[in-house]
MOPAC internal coordinates of N, CA, C and O (Angstrom, degrees):
PM7 1SCF
backbone

  N    0.0000 0     0.00 0     0.00 0    0    0    0
  C    1.4208 1     0.00 0     0.00 0    1    0    0
  C    1.5264 1   108.78 1     0.00 0    2    1    0
  O    1.2310 1   121.65 1   -51.02 1    3    2    1
  N    1.2801 1   114.44 1   128.98 1    3    2    1
  C    1.4561 1   118.53 1   178.33 1    5    3    2
  C    1.5264 1   108.96 1  -106.51 1    6    5    3
  O    1.2310 1   120.87 1   -41.12 1    7    6    5
  N    1.3179 1   115.93 1   138.88 1    7    6    5
  C    1.4590 1   120.81 1   178.09 1    9    7    6
  C    1.5080 1   109.20 1   -91.24 1   10    9    7
  O    1.2310 1   121.68 1   -37.03 1   11   10    9
  N    1.3361 1   114.40 1   142.97 1   11   10    9
  C    1.4546 1   120.11 1   177.33 1   13   11   10
  C    1.5161 1   108.54 1   -92.75 1   14   13   11
  O    1.2310 1   119.64 1   -57.20 1   15   14   13
  N    1.2967 1   118.30 1   122.80 1   15   14   13
  C    1.4587 1   123.07 1  -179.52 1   17   15   14
  C    1.5220 1   107.30 1  -109.93 1   18   17   15
  O    1.2310 1   120.95 1   -51.55 1   19   18   17
  N    1.3614 1   115.78 1   128.45 1   19   18   17
  C    1.4584 1   120.32 1  -179.61 1   21   19   18
  C    1.5193 1   109.39 1   -73.67 1   22   21   19
  O    1.2310 1   121.48 1   -36.31 1   23   22   21
  N    1.2956 1   114.77 1   143.69 1   23   22   21
  C    1.4682 1   120.07 1   179.37 1   25   23   22
  C    1.5266 1   109.42 1   -73.77 1   26   25   23
  O    1.2310 1   120.56 1   -31.95 1   27   26   25
  N    1.3032 1   116.53 1   148.05 1   27   26   25
  C    1.4560 1   121.69 1   177.78 1   29   27   26
  C    1.5267 1   109.43 1   -68.70 1   30   29   27
  O    1.2310 1   120.23 1   -46.52 1   31   30   29
  N    1.3779 1   117.16 1   133.48 1   31   30   29
  C    1.4632 1   118.77 1   179.56 1   33   31   30
  C    1.5332 1   110.74 1   -72.23 1   34   33   31
  O    1.2310 1   121.52 1   -31.68 1   35   34   33
  N    1.2971 1   114.69 1   148.32 1   35   34   33
  C    1.4718 1   117.71 1   177.16 1   37   35   34
  C    1.5360 1   108.61 1   -74.43 1   38   37   35
  O    1.2310 1   118.72 1   -10.73 1   39   38   37
  N    1.3495 1   120.05 1   169.27 1   39   38   37
  C    1.4733 1   121.98 1  -175.34 1   41   39   38
  C    1.5273 1   113.51 1   -58.75 1   42   41   39
  O    1.2310 1   119.98 1   145.70 1   43   42   41
  N    1.3241 1   117.64 1   -34.30 1   43   42   41
  C    1.4654 1   120.05 1   179.60 1   45   43   42
  C    1.5319 1   110.91 1   -67.35 1   46   45   43
  O    1.2310 1   120.66 1   138.69 1   47   46   45
  N    1.3174 1   116.34 1   -41.31 1   47   46   45
  C    1.4606 1   120.35 1   177.98 1   49   47   46
  C    1.5311 1   110.90 1   -67.85 1   50   49   47
  O    1.2310 1   120.24 1   141.75 1   51   50   49
  N    1.3157 1   117.14 1   -38.25 1   51   50   49
  C    1.4674 1   120.84 1   179.33 1   53   51   50
  C    1.5307 1   110.59 1   -64.62 1   54   53   51
  O    1.2310 1   120.04 1   139.43 1   55   54   53
  N    1.3352 1   117.53 1   -40.57 1   55   54   53
  C    1.4640 1   120.84 1   177.95 1   57   55   54
  C    1.5271 1   110.33 1   -64.93 1   58   57   55
  O    1.2310 1   120.47 1   140.32 1   59   58   57
  N    1.3300 1   116.72 1   -39.68 1   59   58   57
  C    1.4643 1   120.95 1   178.08 1   61   59   58
  C    1.5248 1   110.90 1   -63.58 1   62   61   59
  O    1.2310 1   119.91 1   140.41 1   63   62   61
  N    1.3260 1   117.77 1   -39.59 1   63   62   61
  C    1.4626 1   120.96 1   179.33 1   65   63   62
  C    1.5305 1   111.20 1   -67.30 1   66   65   63
  O    1.2310 1   120.31 1   143.05 1   67   66   65
  N    1.3355 1   117.02 1   -36.95 1   67   66   65
  C    1.4638 1   120.14 1   177.16 1   69   67   66
  C    1.5185 1   110.07 1   -64.11 1   70   69   67
  O    1.2310 1   120.10 1   135.67 1   71   70   69
  N    1.3378 1   117.42 1   -44.33 1   71   70   69
  C    1.4720 1   120.59 1   177.97 1   73   71   70
  C    1.5214 1   111.01 1   -63.20 1   74   73   71
  O    1.2310 1   120.70 1   139.62 1   75   74   73
  N    1.3410 1   116.27 1   -40.38 1   75   74   73
  C    1.4656 1   120.51 1   179.63 1   77   75   74
  C    1.5299 1   110.87 1   -63.85 1   78   77   75
  O    1.2310 1   120.42 1   138.02 1   79   78   77
  N    1.3349 1   116.81 1   -41.98 1   79   78   77
  C    1.4665 1   119.95 1   178.37 1   81   79   78
  C    1.5292 1   111.10 1   -63.68 1   82   81   79
  O    1.2310 1   120.41 1   140.41 1   83   82   81
  N    1.3514 1   116.82 1   -39.59 1   83   82   81
  C    1.4627 1   120.97 1   178.43 1   85   83   82
  C    1.5304 1   110.26 1   -63.89 1   86   85   83
  O    1.2310 1   119.96 1   136.18 1   87   86   85
  N    1.3179 1   117.69 1   -43.82 1   87   86   85
  C    1.4713 1   120.59 1   178.63 1   89   87   86
  C    1.5268 1   111.42 1   -64.23 1   90   89   87
  O    1.2310 1   120.31 1   141.34 1   91   90   89
  N    1.3243 1   117.02 1   -38.66 1   91   90   89
  C    1.4669 1   120.34 1   177.89 1   93   91   90
  C    1.5325 1   110.63 1   -65.64 1   94   93   91
  O    1.2310 1   120.26 1   141.78 1   95   94   93
  N    1.3201 1   117.11 1   -38.22 1   95   94   93
  C    1.4629 1   120.74 1   177.87 1   97   95   94
  C    1.5269 1   110.32 1   -65.06 1   98   97   95
  O    1.2310 1   119.78 1   136.05 1   99   98   97
  N    1.3189 1   118.03 1   -43.95 1   99   98   97
  C    1.4666 1   121.77 1   178.27 1  101   99   98
  C    1.5241 1   110.42 1   -62.26 1  102  101   99
  O    1.2310 1   120.06 1   135.95 1  103  102  101
  N    1.3294 1   117.48 1   -44.05 1  103  102  101
  C    1.4652 1   120.73 1   179.76 1  105  103  102
  C    1.5284 1   111.13 1   -64.23 1  106  105  103
  O    1.2310 1   120.03 1   139.29 1  107  106  105
  N    1.3167 1   117.54 1   -40.71 1  107  106  105
  C    1.4635 1   121.01 1   179.13 1  109  107  106
  C    1.5169 1   112.26 1   -65.43 1  110  109  107
  O    1.2310 1   120.56 1   136.93 1  111  110  109
  N    1.3479 1   116.54 1   -43.07 1  111  110  109
  C    1.4577 1   119.79 1   179.18 1  113  111  110
  C    1.5331 1   111.85 1   -67.09 1  114  113  111
  O    1.2310 1   120.58 1   141.88 1  115  114  113
  N    1.3317 1   116.50 1   -38.12 1  115  114  113
  C    1.4665 1   119.65 1   177.39 1  117  115  114
  C    1.5241 1   110.91 1   -64.30 1  118  117  115
  O    1.2310 1   120.25 1   138.13 1  119  118  117
  N    1.3123 1   117.12 1   -41.87 1  119  118  117
  C    1.4651 1   120.90 1   178.07 1  121  119  118
  C    1.5256 1   110.92 1   -63.99 1  122  121  119
  O    1.2310 1   120.31 1   136.16 1  123  122  121
  N    1.3151 1   117.01 1   -43.84 1  123  122  121
  C    1.4676 1   120.28 1   179.17 1  125  123  122
  C    1.5322 1   110.54 1   -63.69 1  126  125  123
  O    1.2310 1   120.07 1   140.35 1  127  126  125
  N    1.3291 1   117.48 1   -39.65 1  127  126  125
  C    1.4614 1   121.02 1   177.73 1  129  127  126
  C    1.5321 1   111.41 1   -63.72 1  130  129  127
  O    1.2310 1   120.33 1   138.39 1  131  130  129
  N    1.3253 1   116.98 1   -41.61 1  131  130  129
  C    1.4675 1   121.08 1   178.07 1  133  131  130
  C    1.5198 1   112.06 1   -64.18 1  134  133  131
  O    1.2310 1   120.34 1   135.71 1  135  134  133
  N    1.3212 1   116.95 1   -44.29 1  135  134  133
  C    1.4677 1   120.39 1   179.19 1  137  135  134
  C    1.5274 1   109.91 1   -65.19 1  138  137  135
  O    1.2310 1   120.24 1   140.22 1  139  138  137
  N    1.3248 1   117.15 1   -39.78 1  139  138  137
  C    1.4608 1   120.50 1   176.92 1  141  139  138
  C    1.5217 1   111.82 1   -62.16 1  142  141  139
  O    1.2310 1   120.44 1   139.49 1  143  142  141
  N    1.3347 1   116.77 1   -40.51 1  143  142  141
  C    1.4663 1   120.23 1   178.65 1  145  143  142
  C    1.5257 1   111.03 1   -63.43 1  146  145  143
  O    1.2310 1   120.25 1   141.47 1  147  146  145
  N    1.3158 1   117.12 1   -38.53 1  147  146  145
  C    1.4684 1   120.46 1   178.06 1  149  147  146
  C    1.5291 1   110.29 1   -64.18 1  150  149  147
  O    1.2310 1   120.08 1   136.36 1  151  150  149
  N    1.3271 1   117.44 1   -43.64 1  151  150  149
  C    1.4595 1   120.28 1   178.89 1  153  151  150
  C    1.5270 1   111.75 1   -65.02 1  154  153  151
  O    1.2310 1   120.09 1   141.71 1  155  154  153
  N    1.3185 1   117.44 1   -38.29 1  155  154  153
  C    1.4625 1   120.66 1   177.31 1  157  155  154
  C    1.5295 1   110.34 1   -64.23 1  158  157  155
  O    1.2310 1   119.91 1   137.73 1  159  158  157
  N    1.3269 1   117.78 1   -42.27 1  159  158  157
  C    1.4628 1   121.30 1   179.15 1  161  159  158
  C    1.5249 1   111.09 1   -64.22 1  162  161  159
  O    1.2310 1   120.21 1   138.24 1  163  162  161
  N    1.3204 1   117.20 1   -41.76 1  163  162  161
  C    1.4705 1   120.36 1   178.44 1  165  163  162
  C    1.5244 1   110.15 1   -65.06 1  166  165  163
  O    1.2310 1   120.15 1   135.61 1  167  166  165
  N    1.3206 1   117.32 1   -44.39 1  167  166  165
  C    1.4629 1   120.78 1   178.44 1  169  167  166
  C    1.5078 1   112.36 1   -61.86 1  170  169  167
  O    1.2310 1   120.47 1   140.21 1  171  170  169
  N    1.3282 1   116.70 1   -39.79 1  171  170  169
  C    1.4690 1   120.38 1   178.32 1  173  171  170
  C    1.5202 1   110.93 1   -62.81 1  174  173  171
  O    1.2310 1   120.55 1   135.51 1  175  174  173
  N    1.3380 1   116.56 1   -44.49 1  175  174  173
  C    1.4666 1   120.09 1   179.99 1  177  175  174
  C    1.5294 1   111.29 1   -64.11 1  178  177  175
  O    1.2310 1   120.01 1   143.06 1  179  178  177
  N    1.3352 1   117.59 1   -36.94 1  179  178  177
  C    1.4578 1   120.48 1  -177.24 1  181  179  178
  C    1.5260 1   113.33 1   -76.16 1  182  181  179
  O    1.2310 1   120.13 1   144.49 1  183  182  181
  N    1.3223 1   117.35 1   -35.51 1  183  182  181
  C    1.4577 1   119.94 1  -169.89 1  185  183  182
  C    1.5218 1   114.63 1  -116.27 1  186  185  183
  O    1.2310 1   119.27 1  -160.27 1  187  186  185
  N    1.3076 1   118.99 1    19.73 1  187  186  185
  C    1.4589 1   118.52 1  -177.42 1  189  187  186
  C    1.5250 1   112.51 1   -75.30 1  190  189  187
  O    1.2310 1   119.39 1   169.65 1  191  190  189
  N    1.3222 1   118.78 1   -10.35 1  191  190  189
  C    1.4554 1   121.95 1   171.26 1  193  191  190
  C    1.5116 1   114.83 1    74.31 1  194  193  191
  O    1.2310 1   119.71 1  -152.96 1  195  194  193
  N    1.3044 1   118.16 1    27.04 1  195  194  193
  C    1.4622 1   120.09 1   179.28 1  197  195  194
  C    1.5189 1   109.17 1   -68.82 1  198  197  195
  O    1.2310 1   120.45 1   -42.79 1  199  198  197
  N    1.3081 1   116.75 1   137.21 1  199  198  197
  C    1.4570 1   121.44 1   178.53 1  201  199  198
  C    1.5151 1   113.34 1    87.83 1  202  201  199
  O    1.2310 1   119.63 1  -174.23 1  203  202  201
  N    1.3320 1   118.32 1     5.77 1  203  202  201
  C    1.4614 1   120.60 1  -178.76 1  205  203  202
  C    1.5235 1   111.53 1   -74.12 1  206  205  203
  O    1.2310 1   120.02 1   146.55 1  207  206  205
  N    1.3257 1   117.56 1   -33.45 1  207  206  205
  C    1.4583 1   120.66 1  -178.81 1  209  207  206
  C    1.5248 1   110.14 1   -87.77 1  210  209  207
  O    1.2310 1   121.14 1   -39.15 1  211  210  209
  N    1.3221 1   115.42 1   140.85 1  211  210  209
  C    1.4548 1   121.02 1   178.75 1  213  211  210
  C    1.5253 1   107.79 1  -100.81 1  214  213  211
  O    1.2310 1   120.75 1   -55.15 1  215  214  213
  N    1.3164 1   116.17 1   124.85 1  215  214  213
  C    1.4686 1   120.46 1   179.34 1  217  215  214
  C    1.5257 1   108.93 1   -93.02 1  218  217  215
  O    1.2310 1   121.63 1   -37.67 1  219  218  217
  N    1.3306 1   114.48 1   142.33 1  219  218  217
  C    1.4579 1   120.01 1   179.20 1  221  219  218
  C    1.5194 1   107.85 1  -138.04 1  222  221  219
  O    1.2310 1   120.75 1   -46.03 1  223  222  221
  N    1.3272 1   116.18 1   133.97 1  223  222  221
  C    1.4624 1   120.19 1  -179.69 1  225  223  222
  C    1.5236 1   109.09 1  -152.40 1  226  225  223
  O    1.2310 1   121.11 1   -25.38 1  227  226  225
  N    1.3212 1   115.48 1   154.62 1  227  226  225
  C    1.4545 1   122.34 1   173.32 1  229  227  226
  C    1.5166 1   107.33 1  -111.56 1  230  229  227
  O    1.2310 1   120.40 1   -63.85 1  231  230  229
  N    1.3156 1   116.85 1   116.15 1  231  230  229
  C    1.4568 1   121.89 1  -179.28 1  233  231  230
  C    1.5243 1   108.37 1   -98.48 1  234  233  231
  O    1.2310 1   120.80 1   -50.25 1  235  234  233
  N    1.3152 1   116.08 1   129.75 1  235  234  233
  C    1.4587 1   121.85 1  -176.08 1  237  235  234
  C    1.5257 1   109.18 1   -94.98 1  238  237  235
  O    1.2310 1   120.94 1   -47.82 1  239  238  237
  N    1.3361 1   115.80 1   132.18 1  239  238  237
  C    1.4642 1   121.90 1   175.90 1  241  239  238
  C    1.5318 1   108.16 1  -110.50 1  242  241  239
  O    1.2310 1   120.00 1   -21.38 1  243  242  241
  N    1.3164 1   117.60 1   158.62 1  243  242  241
  C    1.4711 1   119.36 1  -179.47 1  245  243  242
  C    1.5324 1   111.83 1   -59.76 1  246  245  243
  O    1.2310 1   121.34 1   -27.99 1  247  246  245
  N    1.3255 1   115.05 1   152.01 1  247  246  245
  C    1.4605 1   120.92 1  -179.84 1  249  247  246
  C    1.5229 1   109.19 1   -62.46 1  250  249  247
  O    1.2310 1   120.62 1   -47.50 1  251  250  249
  N    1.3268 1   116.42 1   132.50 1  251  250  249
  C    1.4567 1   122.31 1  -179.63 1  253  251  250
  C    1.5223 1   113.56 1    84.58 1  254  253  251
  O    1.2310 1   120.18 1   178.69 1  255  254  253
  N    1.3172 1   117.26 1    -1.31 1  255  254  253
  C    1.4700 1   120.05 1   179.90 1  257  255  254
  C    1.5227 1   109.69 1   -79.24 1  258  257  255
  O    1.2310 1   121.48 1   -27.57 1  259  258  257
  N    1.3233 1   114.78 1   152.43 1  259  258  257
  C    1.4551 1   121.86 1   179.19 1  261  259  258
  C    1.5228 1   108.14 1  -125.09 1  262  261  259
  O    1.2310 1   120.05 1   -49.37 1  263  262  261
  N    1.3279 1   117.51 1   130.63 1  263  262  261
  C    1.4601 1   121.40 1   177.69 1  265  263  262
  C    1.5186 1   108.08 1   -77.65 1  266  265  263
  O    1.2310 1   121.06 1   -60.93 1  267  266  265
  N    1.3328 1   115.57 1   119.07 1  267  266  265
  C    1.4662 1   121.15 1  -178.83 1  269  267  266
  C    1.5263 1   110.24 1   -87.45 1  270  269  267
  O    1.2310 1   120.28 1   133.92 1  271  270  269
  N    1.3439 1   117.07 1   -46.08 1  271  270  269
  C    1.4611 1   120.37 1   179.87 1  273  271  270
  C    1.5207 1   110.01 1  -159.09 1  274  273  271
  O    1.2310 1   121.49 1   -17.24 1  275  274  273
  N    1.3244 1   114.76 1   162.76 1  275  274  273
  C    1.4606 1   122.18 1   173.78 1  277  275  274
  C    1.5158 1   107.81 1  -132.69 1  278  277  275
  O    1.2310 1   121.01 1   -25.87 1  279  278  277
  N    1.3295 1   115.68 1   154.13 1  279  278  277
  C    1.4645 1   120.59 1   178.37 1  281  279  278
  C    1.5184 1   109.32 1  -149.36 1  282  281  279
  O    1.2310 1   120.64 1   -39.24 1  283  282  281
  N    1.3241 1   116.39 1   140.76 1  283  282  281
  C    1.4607 1   121.96 1   174.68 1  285  283  282
  C    1.5167 1   107.61 1   -97.08 1  286  285  283
  O    1.2310 1   120.84 1   -54.28 1  287  286  285
  N    1.3245 1   115.99 1   125.72 1  287  286  285
  C    1.4545 1   122.09 1  -176.26 1  289  287  286
  C    1.5268 1   109.31 1  -121.19 1  290  289  287
  O    1.2310 1   119.91 1  -111.70 1  291  290  289
  N    1.3106 1   117.78 1    68.30 1  291  290  289
  C    1.4635 1   120.88 1  -178.25 1  293  291  290
  C    1.5160 1   110.31 1    72.36 1  294  293  291
  O    1.2310 1   120.16 1    72.46 1  295  294  293
  N    1.3218 1   117.31 1  -107.54 1  295  294  293
  C    1.4572 1   121.18 1  -179.90 1  297  295  294
  C    1.5263 1   111.85 1   -99.71 1  298  297  295
  O    1.2310 1   120.51 1  -160.11 1  299  298  297
  N    1.3131 1   116.63 1    19.89 1  299  298  297
  C    1.4696 1   121.43 1   179.87 1  301  299  298
  C    1.5248 1   110.23 1  -133.11 1  302  301  299
  O    1.2310 1   121.58 1   -23.74 1  303  302  301
  N    1.3272 1   114.59 1   156.26 1  303  302  301
  C    1.4644 1   121.73 1   175.79 1  305  303  302
  C    1.5164 1   107.04 1  -123.54 1  306  305  303
  O    1.2310 1   120.46 1   -51.59 1  307  306  305
  N    1.3182 1   116.72 1   128.41 1  307  306  305
  C    1.4651 1   121.92 1   178.80 1  309  307  306
  C    1.5285 1   108.22 1  -109.60 1  310  309  307
  O    1.2310 1   121.07 1   -49.73 1  311  310  309
  N    1.3301 1   115.57 1   130.27 1  311  310  309
  C    1.4575 1   121.99 1   179.41 1  313  311  310
  C    1.5227 1   107.20 1  -120.49 1  314  313  311
  O    1.2310 1   120.52 1   -55.87 1  315  314  313
  N    1.3425 1   116.62 1   124.13 1  315  314  313
  C    1.4578 1   121.75 1   177.45 1  317  315  314
  C    1.5195 1   107.97 1   -98.47 1  318  317  315
  O    1.2310 1   121.03 1   -54.31 1  319  318  317
  N    1.3423 1   115.63 1   125.69 1  319  318  317
  C    1.4621 1   121.85 1  -177.23 1  321  319  318
  C    1.5190 1   110.13 1  -116.92 1  322  321  319
  O    1.2310 1   120.95 1   -29.85 1  323  322  321
  N    1.3324 1   115.78 1   150.15 1  323  322  321
  C    1.4581 1   122.58 1   169.94 1  325  323  322
  C    1.5211 1   106.08 1  -110.87 1  326  325  323
  O    1.2310 1   120.43 1   -73.16 1  327  326  325
  N    1.3395 1   116.78 1   106.84 1  327  326  325
  C    1.4585 1   122.17 1  -176.73 1  329  327  326
  C    1.5154 1   108.06 1  -110.76 1  330  329  327
  O    1.2310 1   120.69 1   -84.34 1  331  330  329
  N    1.3109 1   116.28 1    95.66 1  331  330  329
  C    1.4725 1   121.04 1   178.12 1  333  331  330
  C    1.5150 1   113.44 1    57.90 1  334  333  331
  O    1.2310 1   119.54 1  -138.41 1  335  334  333
  N    1.3103 1   118.48 1    41.59 1  335  334  333
  C    1.4597 1   121.96 1   179.05 1  337  335  334
  C    1.5228 1   114.13 1    88.96 1  338  337  335
  O    1.2310 1   119.47 1   173.79 1  339  338  337
  N    1.3162 1   118.62 1    -6.21 1  339  338  337
  C    1.4624 1   122.91 1   177.58 1  341  339  338
  C    1.5261 1   108.91 1  -104.82 1  342  341  339
  O    1.2310 1   120.89 1   -46.78 1  343  342  341
  N    1.3131 1   115.91 1   133.22 1  343  342  341
  C    1.4580 1   120.54 1   178.99 1  345  343  342
  C    1.5267 1   109.47 1   -88.10 1  346  345  343
  O    1.2310 1   121.32 1   -44.01 1  347  346  345
  N    1.3245 1   115.09 1   135.99 1  347  346  345
  C    1.4693 1   121.21 1  -178.99 1  349  347  346
  C    1.5281 1   108.13 1  -137.43 1  350  349  347
  O    1.2310 1   120.76 1   -43.18 1  351  350  349
  N    1.3422 1   116.15 1   136.82 1  351  350  349
  C    1.4636 1   121.34 1   175.88 1  353  351  350
  C    1.5204 1   107.81 1  -114.28 1  354  353  351
  O    1.2310 1   120.81 1   -54.20 1  355  354  353
  N    1.3200 1   116.06 1   125.80 1  355  354  353
  C    1.4584 1   121.61 1   176.19 1  357  355  354
  C    1.5241 1   108.51 1  -114.25 1  358  357  355
  O    1.2310 1   121.30 1   -46.46 1  359  358  357
  N    1.3293 1   115.13 1   133.54 1  359  358  357
  C    1.4610 1   120.75 1  -179.14 1  361  359  358
  C    1.5240 1   108.83 1  -112.57 1  362  361  359
  O    1.2310 1   120.61 1   -48.93 1  363  362  361
  N    1.3442 1   116.45 1   131.07 1  363  362  361
  C    1.4555 1   123.21 1  -178.28 1  365  363  362
  C    1.5231 1   109.92 1  -122.14 1  366  365  363
  O    1.2310 1   120.64 1   -28.50 1  367  366  365
  N    1.3428 1   116.38 1   151.50 1  367  366  365
  C    1.4536 1   121.89 1   172.48 1  369  367  366
  C    1.5238 1   107.58 1   -73.70 1  370  369  367
  O    1.2310 1   119.92 1   -47.77 1  371  370  369
  N    1.3367 1   117.76 1   132.23 1  371  370  369
  C    1.4573 1   121.60 1  -174.25 1  373  371  370
  C    1.5315 1   112.74 1   -70.46 1  374  373  371
  O    1.2310 1   119.51 1   155.43 1  375  374  373
  N    1.3140 1   118.55 1   -24.57 1  375  374  373
  C    1.4609 1   120.30 1  -178.20 1  377  375  374
  C    1.5274 1   112.83 1   -89.11 1  378  377  375
  O    1.2310 1   120.35 1   136.81 1  379  378  377
  N    1.3223 1   116.93 1   -43.19 1  379  378  377
  C    1.4651 1   119.98 1  -175.53 1  381  379  378
  C    1.5268 1   112.86 1  -104.66 1  382  381  379
  O    1.2310 1   119.79 1   168.15 1  383  382  381
  N    1.3227 1   118.01 1   -11.85 1  383  382  381
  C    1.4639 1   124.70 1  -178.08 1  385  383  382
  C    1.5229 1   112.87 1    61.10 1  386  385  383
  O    1.2310 1   120.37 1  -154.07 1  387  386  385
  N    1.3166 1   116.90 1    25.93 1  387  386  385
  C    1.4670 1   120.29 1   174.75 1  389  387  386
  C    1.5216 1   109.19 1   -79.52 1  390  389  387
  O    1.2310 1   121.04 1   -35.74 1  391  390  389
  N    1.3258 1   115.61 1   144.26 1  391  390  389
  C    1.4592 1   121.32 1   179.03 1  393  391  390
  C    1.5283 1   108.99 1   -70.44 1  394  393  391
  O    1.2310 1   120.59 1   -57.88 1  395  394  393
  N    1.3304 1   116.48 1   122.12 1  395  394  393
  C    1.4653 1   121.27 1  -179.66 1  397  395  394
  C    1.5235 1   112.23 1   -98.00 1  398  397  395
  O    1.2310 1   120.45 1   147.18 1  399  398  397
  N    1.3126 1   116.75 1   -32.82 1  399  398  397
  C    1.4534 1   118.77 1  -178.42 1  401  399  398
  C    1.5141 1   111.84 1  -167.22 1  402  401  399
  O    1.2310 1   121.71 1   -18.43 1  403  402  401
  N    1.3351 1   114.34 1   161.57 1  403  402  401
  C    1.4540 1   120.67 1  -179.15 1  405  403  402
  C    1.5277 1   107.31 1  -141.29 1  406  405  403
  O    1.2310 1   120.55 1   -49.86 1  407  406  405
  N    1.3097 1   116.55 1   130.14 1  407  406  405
  C    1.4767 1   121.69 1   177.23 1  409  407  406
  C    1.5269 1   107.99 1  -125.01 1  410  409  407
  O    1.2310 1   120.79 1   -53.47 1  411  410  409
  N    1.3282 1   116.10 1   126.53 1  411  410  409
  C    1.4672 1   121.79 1   178.30 1  413  411  410
  C    1.5130 1   108.78 1  -110.29 1  414  413  411
  O    1.2310 1   121.32 1   -39.83 1  415  414  413
  N    1.3152 1   115.08 1   140.17 1  415  414  413
  C    1.4538 1   121.83 1   179.25 1  417  415  414
  C    1.5239 1   108.13 1  -120.79 1  418  417  415
  O    1.2310 1   120.89 1   -54.50 1  419  418  417
  N    1.3164 1   115.91 1   125.50 1  419  418  417
  C    1.4644 1   120.74 1  -179.41 1  421  419  418
  C    1.5258 1   108.04 1  -134.73 1  422  421  419
  O    1.2310 1   120.94 1   -24.79 1  423  422  421
  N    1.3180 1   115.80 1   155.21 1  423  422  421
  C    1.4613 1   121.14 1   176.57 1  425  423  422
  C    1.5232 1   109.42 1   -78.80 1  426  425  423
  O    1.2310 1   121.09 1   -34.17 1  427  426  425
  N    1.3236 1   115.52 1   145.83 1  427  426  425
  C    1.4515 1   120.07 1   176.94 1  429  427  426
  C    1.5257 1   109.71 1   -70.09 1  430  429  427
  O    1.2310 1   119.94 1   -34.22 1  431  430  429
  N    1.3464 1   117.72 1   145.78 1  431  430  429
  C    1.4627 1   119.19 1   179.76 1  433  431  430
  C    1.5035 1   112.65 1   -72.15 1  434  433  431
  O    1.2310 1   120.10 1   180.00 1  435  434  433

């Protein structure tokens, strides 16, 4: 049985192999960094703990007003009030319960 021995590369081929190994190392590290970034983003989305705190607030309506309806609109809460025969809609932020807007509806004279 004869063994096959590879010939020694000349200096130009050896330099090319060193450059090729360096490029392969850069490509491998870039790929690993990209995959790591994807895992970090997925972990952040899964464990960021949104919705863990319970918000509580008391919202004051005008005296004599009657709440007709409420509606959740994504990140807002709309409350329809009957204030002495006039319809009013108040919109609040769902997280902080700050008043965002008020719309009053009245009949024309």
